[in-house]
C-alpha positions as MATLAB code, in Angstrom:
seq = 'MGRNNERNIKKHNDKLHKEQDKVKAKKVAREEKLKAIVKKFNENKE';
ca = [
     -19.161   -6.222    0.916;
     -15.868   -7.343    0.745;
     -13.392   -8.454   -1.870;
     -14.700  -11.833   -2.221;
     -16.927  -11.573   -5.160;
     -15.466  -11.571   -8.432;
     -16.015   -7.571   -9.596;
     -14.942   -6.688   -6.013;
     -11.426   -8.481   -7.054;
     -10.624   -6.708  -10.271;
     -11.569   -3.596   -9.026;
      -9.193   -4.179   -6.518;
      -6.644   -5.906   -7.813;
      -7.027   -2.951  -10.835;
      -6.079    0.345   -7.849;
      -3.065   -1.317   -6.235;
      -2.114   -1.641  -10.119;
      -2.452    1.395  -11.011;
      -0.054    2.276   -7.874;
       2.660    0.215   -8.056;
       3.074    1.645  -11.760;
       2.528    4.931   -9.750;
       5.857    4.190   -7.780;
       7.542    2.865  -10.743;
       7.237    5.528  -12.776;
       8.316    7.753  -10.203;
      11.531    5.854  -10.379;
      12.641    6.081  -13.971;
      11.742    9.303  -13.796;
      14.057   10.734  -10.927;
      16.619    8.148  -12.293;
      16.224    9.463  -15.670;
      16.737   13.285  -14.310;
      19.477   11.676  -11.977;
      21.111   11.048  -15.332;
      20.639   14.398  -17.094;
      22.248   15.825  -13.735;
      25.296   14.126  -14.184;
      26.311   13.930  -17.815;
      25.881   17.815  -17.754;
      28.244   17.375  -14.100;
      30.510   15.916  -16.400;
      30.014   17.913  -18.827;
      31.124   20.925  -17.024;
      34.205   19.046  -15.456;
      35.849   18.417  -18.901;
];
């Protein structure tokens, strides 16, 4: 029941990459929100 066969290795890697993609997507979404906030703040300043 280890990760020593091809199917289990693939399943593990798919799961790992899915999690990494989630983290990356959250980071990108957060950056977009911050950009929007900064833009709005700068518009209000002028």
